[in-house]
C-alpha positions in Angstrom: 0.0 0.0 0.0 2.7 2.5 1.0 4.7 1.7 -2.2 1.8 3.2 -4.3 1.9 6.5 -2.3 3.7 9.3 -4.1 4.6 12.9 -3.3 1.5 14.3 -4.7 -0.6 12.2 -2.3 1.1 13.3 0.9 3.0 16.6 0.4 0.0 18.6 1.8 0.4 16.8 5.1 3.9 18.3 5.5 3.5 21.8 4.0 4.3 24.9 6.0 0.7 25.3 6.8 0.5 21.8 8.1 3.4 22.3 10.4 1.7 25.4 11.8 -1.3 23.2 12.6 0.8 20.6 14.2 2.5 23.2 16.3 -0.8 24.7 17.3 -2.2 21.3 18.3 0.9 20.6 20.4 0.4 23.9 22.3 -3.3 23.2 22.7 -2.6 19.8 24.1 -0.3 21.3 26.7 -3.0 23.9 27.5 -5.7 21.2 27.9 -3.5 19.3 30.4 -2.9 22.6 32.3 -6.6 23.4 32.4 -7.7 19.9 33.2 -5.0 18.2 35.4 -7.1 15.1 35.6 -6.2 14.3 32.0 -2.5 14.1 32.9 -1.7 10.4 32.6 -1.4 8.3 35.7 -0.2 4.7 35.6 -3.7 3.6 36.7 -5.1 5.0 33.4 -3.3 2.1 31.6 -5.8 -0.4 33.1 -9.0 0.5 31.2 -10.6 -2.8 31.9 -11.4 -4.5 35.2 -9.5 -7.5 34.1 -5.8 -6.5 34.1 -5.0 -9.6 32.0 -7.3 -8.3 29.2 -5.5 -4.9 29.3 -2.0 -6.5 29.1 -2.9 -8.8 26.2 -4.8 -6.0 24.4 -1.9 -3.5 24.6 0.6 -6.1 23.6 -1.0 -6.3 20.2 -2.7 -2.8 19.9 0.5 -1.1 20.9 2.1 -2.2 17.6 -0.8 -0.6 15.8 0.0 2.7 17.5 3.7 2.2 16.6 2.8 1.5 13.0 0.7 4.7 12.9 3.8 6.7 14.1 6.1 5.0 11.6 3.7 5.5 8.7 4.0 9.2 9.5 7.8 8.9 8.8 7.2 6.9 5.6 4.7 9.4 4.2 7.1 12.3 5.1 9.8 10.4 3.2 7.5 10.2 0.2 6.8 13.9 0.5 10.5 14.8 0.2 11.0 12.2 -2.5 13.1 9.6 -0.7 12.3 6.0 0.4 12.1 4.1 3.7 11.0 0.8 5.1 9.9 -0.8 8.4 12.2 -2.9 10.5 12.6 -4.1 14.1 15.5 -3.1 16.2 16.4 -2.5 19.8 17.1 0.5 22.0 19.0 -0.7 25.0 16.7 -3.4 26.4 13.7 -2.4 24.3 12.5 -3.9 21.1 11.3 -1.2 18.8 9.9 -0.7 15.3 11.6 1.9 13.2 11.6 3.4 9.7 14.9 2.9 7.9 15.9 5.8 5.7 19.1 4.7 4.1 19.5 7.6 1.7 18.2 10.3 4.1 21.6 12.1 3.9 21.2 12.6 0.2 18.3 15.1 0.6 18.7 18.7 1.7 19.3 19.1 5.4 16.2 21.2 6.1 13.9 18.6 4.5 15.3 15.9 6.8 13.6 17.7 9.7 10.2 16.9 8.0 11.0 13.2 8.0 12.4 13.1 11.6 9.5 15.1 13.2 6.6 13.5 11.1 6.0 10.7 13.6 5.7 13.0 16.6 3.5 15.4 14.5 1.1 12.5 13.9 1.2 11.5 17.5 0.2 15.1 18.4 -2.8 14.9 16.1 -4.0 11.6 17.7 -3.4 13.0 21.3 -5.3 16.1 20.5 -8.2 14.0 19.1 -8.3 11.9 22.3 -8.2 14.9 24.6 -11.1 16.5 22.6 -13.1 13.3 23.1 -12.6 13.5 26.8 -13.6 17.2 26.9 -16.7 16.5 24.8 -17.7 13.7 27.1 -17.1 15.6 30.3 -19.1 18.5 29.0 -22.1 16.3 28.0 -21.7 17.0 24.3 -21.1 13.3 23.5 -21.7 10.2 25.6 -18.9 7.8 26.1 -19.7 4.6 28.0 -17.5 4.1 31.1 -15.3 1.5 29.3 -15.0 3.7 26.2 -14.0 6.7 28.4 -11.4 4.6 30.3 -10.0 3.3 27.0 -9.6 6.9 25.7 -7.7 7.8 28.9 -5.5 4.7 28.4 -4.8 5.8 24.9 -3.8 9.3 26.2 -1.5 7.5 28.6 0.2 5.6 25.8 0.5 8.6 23.5 2.0 10.9 26.1 4.6 8.3 27.1 5.2 7.6 23.5 6.1 11.2 22.9 8.3 11.3 26.1 10.1 8.3 24.8 11.4 10.4 21.9 13.4 12.5 24.4 15.5 9.6 25.5 18.7 11.2 24.2 20.7 8.1 25.2 19.0 6.2 22.3 18.5 6.9 18.6 15.1 8.4 18.9 13.4 10.9 16.6 14.7 13.8 18.6 18.2 12.4 18.5 18.1 12.5 14.7 16.8 16.1 14.9 19.7 17.2 17.1 22.2 15.2 15.0 20.9 16.9 11.9 21.2 20.3 13.6 24.8 19.7 14.5 25.5 18.1 11.1 26.9 15.0 12.8 26.3 11.5 11.6 27.8 9.7 14.6 26.7 12.0 17.5 25.5 9.3 19.8 28.5 6.9 19.6 30.9 9.8 19.7 29.2 11.1 22.9 29.4 7.6 24.4 33.1 7.5 23.5 33.5 10.9 25.1 31.9 9.6 28.3 34.2 6.6 28.3 37.2 8.9 27.8 36.3 10.6 31.0 35.6 7.4 32.9 38.9 5.9 31.7 40.7 8.3 34.2 39.1 6.2 37.0 38.4 2.8 35.4 41.2 1.4 33.4 39.1 -1.1 31.4 37.6 1.8 29.3 39.7 2.4 26.2 40.2 6.0 25.2 39.0 7.3 21.8 41.3 9.7 20.0 39.4 12.8 19.0 42.5 14.7 17.8 41.4 14.9 14.2 37.8 15.8 15.1 36.9 19.3 13.9 36.4 21.8 16.7 32.8 22.5 15.8 32.0 18.8 15.8 33.8 18.4 19.2 31.6 21.1 20.6 28.5 19.3 19.4 29.8 16.0 21.0 30.3 17.8 24.3 26.9 19.3 24.2 25.3 16.0 23.4 27.2 14.3 26.2 25.1 16.5 28.5 21.9 15.6 26.6 22.9 11.9 26.9 22.6 12.2 30.7 19.3 14.0 30.3 18.1 11.1 28.2 19.3 8.6 30.8 17.3 10.6 33.4 14.2 10.4 31.2 14.7 6.7 30.9 15.0 6.2 34.6 12.0 8.4 35.3 9.9 6.5 32.7 10.7 3.3 34.5 9.7 4.6 38.0 6.7 6.6 36.9 5.3 4.2 34.3 6.8 0.7 33.9 7.5 -0.2 37.5 4.1 1.0 38.9 2.3 -1.0 36.1 4.4 -4.0 36.9 3.6 -3.8 40.7 -0.1 -3.4 39.9 0.0 -6.6 37.9 1.8 -8.5 40.6 -0.6 -7.2 43.2 -3.6 -8.3 41.1 -2.0 -11.7 40.5 -1.4 -12.2 44.2 -4.8 -10.9 45.1 -6.6 -13.2 42.6 -4.7 -16.4 43.5 -5.0 -15.8 47.3 -8.7 -15.0 47.0 -9.4 -18.4 45.4 -11.6 -19.5 42.6 -14.5 -20.3 44.9 -14.6 -16.8 46.4 -14.2 -14.9 43.2 -13.8 -16.8 39.9 -13.2 -13.7 37.8 -10.5 -12.3 40.1 -8.9 -15.7 40.4 -8.8 -16.2 36.6 -7.4 -12.7 36.1 -4.7 -13.4 38.6 -3.7 -16.8 37.1 -3.5 -15.3 33.6 -1.3 -12.5 34.8 
């Protein structure tokens, strides 16, 4: 399907006017969260169904649909700037991720690369804005969402917000990493920053081998030093994500599993089944 898409089909999605809209939607989303703090995601929003096992299984599969939506944004943007890309699976630290490979991205003008790199987050913003509007319409009685539907929308908001936060993990090759690398005109910004960190640690830990940056241009070395700082910011975001999202969700699942099994089938068949599945 994507192979049949051409520039004329998708260029309007990434025009100057479109980016103004994407920016306005992003600001509006922040404004909605400020005006209605209850919409700010909490780990409990993840569990939209009384059966936690249903939620876990559902998100295991549906999460890939959301990822595909994000990556299609990159692919369409690539079409808009007349380059090609394809889906693949890779890993970021311990995480398995889907990504769009753009092997010839460096052959297109530098300014156009931003379009491709930011397209996924732009599409995420559109989806997040739509979800928040649904919550507003429901809370103001304009539309009626059943309790399960409302909870599902909040679960989607949870997923989208953390998906956007993911992109600011500067210690991995995320969308924002490529934006920064493009800005500094560096093709190896992340590995060079990691090497710079190892050079510092080698003063105290002998097993780290030093990398010689003698022939590195001064402007590129400044970029590497700047990104070394961002690398630690990204590490902080990763740790915060773990303690604010992943770990609480894990504890909730363990708690439900223990509760269900200790309650017993006779006392509560549904709770017991949920606990066993978890």
